[in-house]
N, C-alpha and C positions, 0 to 999 in steps of 0.2 A: 656907234662903237664894235667893232667886231666880237664876233667869239670869242678869238684870243685873248681879248681884252677882259670879257666878263668872264673865262678861264682864270685867269690871272685872279681876276679879283675876287672869284667865291677861293680861288685857294688861300691867298691872303686871308678872307674871312674865315677862313676853316681853322688857319695856323692861328691866328688870334683866337677863338674862341677855344680852341686846343690848350694856349695860354692857359688862359684865362678860369680856363678848368684847373687847370693842374694847379696854379696860384691859388685857388679855391678850396680845393683837395691839402694843398699842404698848409695853407691858412688854420683850416678846422683840425686838423694831425697837432699841430704845434699849442693850438686851444686844449684839443683831447689832451695831452700829453700835459698841458701845464696842472687842469684841473687833476687827472690822476694825480700825478705829485703832492699836489694840497691835498687830495684825498687821504693818501697815503700817510703821507707828515700827521697829517690828523689822528689817524689811528695810532699810529706812533707817538703822539703824545699824549694817546688816553691809557697806551697800555705800560710808557711810564711815569703817568698820572698812580698808577695803580702800582707800579713797581713801589713808589715812594709810600703809597699807602700798606702796602703790605712790611715794608721795614718798617713803618712806624710800631705796625700791629707786632710786630716780630719783636723790636726793642720792649715794646712796654712787658711781653711776655719774657722775653731775658733779663731785664732788671733785676729783676729779685732773685736770680740766682748769679749774677756777675754784677764786679762794678764798671757801670757803663757812664761815658762820659754823656752829661747834662746838657751838653747841645748839640745831641746826635738827630735829637729831635727836633730841636729849633732847626736847624740844617735842612730835614728834612721836609718840615715845610714851608719852607721857602725856595728851597728847589721846588715844591707841586707847584707854586703859585707861578713858578716861573717857565714851567713845563709848557701851560695850556696858549702862550704866544710864540712857543720856539721855534728859532730858523734852525735849518738843519747844525750850522754852527755851536749854537748852543744847547742842543740836545746833546753834541756830540760832548760838548763837557758836563752835562748831567751826568751821562755815561759815565765819563771818567770818575766822576765823586762817587759814585752809587754803587759801583763795582765793587769797589774794596770793602764800602760796610755789608753788604751782604756777602763779602767774603770773611769778613770777623762776626757775623752774627753766626754764619753756618757754622766757624768754629768752634764757639761758645756753645753751640747747640750738641755740637762732636764733644768735648769736653765735661759736658755735666749729664751724666748717668740720668737724673732726674728731669733733666730735660730735654732727654732724648724721648725718654718715653710718655712724656708730656702730647696729650693727645690736640690739644691747641696748637704748639711748637711743632708737630708734625705736621697738620693740614695746613698749618700756614708754608711750610716747607716747597710742601708740594705744587701746592698752589703759585708759589714766588719760581719754582720751577718749570711750572708752566706759560708762566708769564713771560718766562725770559724766554720761552721758543715763538711766543707768539711776538715779542720786540724783536727776536731773529728774522722771524718773516718778514714780518713788517718792513724791516731796514732792509733786508732781501728785494723785496718789490719795490720798495721806492727807489734804489740806486738800480736799478734794473730801468726804470722808468727816469730818472734822472739820467744815465747812461744815453738810453735814445734817444731822447731830447738835444743831446748835448750834441750828440751825433749829427742831428739833423741838420741841429743849428751851424754847424760849421761844415759841413760837407756843398759839396755843389750839386743841381741845384737849389736844394731846397734854402740852402742858407743865403739865399738872395730875398725869401719871404723873412725868414729870419731878422735877419742887419733891416728890415723894412718897420717890422715890430716891434725893434730893438730890444729884444730879449735878451737879458745875461741869463749867465750857466744856472742849472740846478746846482746845489752845492750838495757833494752826497753827504751821508751819516756813516762814520769810520768810527764805529765801534769797536774794529778788531784790537787796534791797538792797545786799548784796556784789557783785553780778554786777555793776552799773550800774556801779559805779568801778573803773576799771581799772587791773590792779598798776603796782608802782613797782617798779623793777631797784633790790636793795641790793649790790651785787656791788663 
C-alpha cells in the first residue's frame, strides 16, 4: 500500500470516528432532554396534587359560610388520584377543571366578610397563589424542554438519531386556554 492509500484510510477512519461521536452525543442529548421532561412533569404533578389538596382545604373552610356543591370534594379526590400518572394531556384536562373551582372559592371568600378575615382562609389563599406560581414555572420549564426535544427530533441531522430511536414528540402543557377564561361563580 502506498502512503496515499494510508492517508485515505486514516481520513475515512477519522470521519467515521467523528460521525460516531456526533451520534453518541446526539443520542445522549435526547436521553437528557427526555429525563428532564419526565422530572419536570413529575414536579408539575406534585404541584397540581398540592393544588387539589388546597382546594379541598379551602372547601372545608368555605362550606360553613356558603352552600357548596357536595360533589366538589369527591371530584377533587378523584382528580388528585389521577394526577400522579398523568400525561401532559391529562394534566391539561385537570388544569381546565380545577381553575374554575379555585375561581369559585376565591369569589366566595371575597363575598363573605367574615371569611375574608379568617386567618385559615387567608393563609390558604396565599398558599394557593404561591402554588399557582410554582405550577406556572414548572409548566414553562416543561414546555421549554419539550420545544428543544421536539425541535431536535425534527431537524437534520439530529432527526436521524431521533428516527433511529423511534422517538415520539413530547406534548406541551397547555394551561393558557383555561387561564384566559374568567371563572364563573355557581353558588
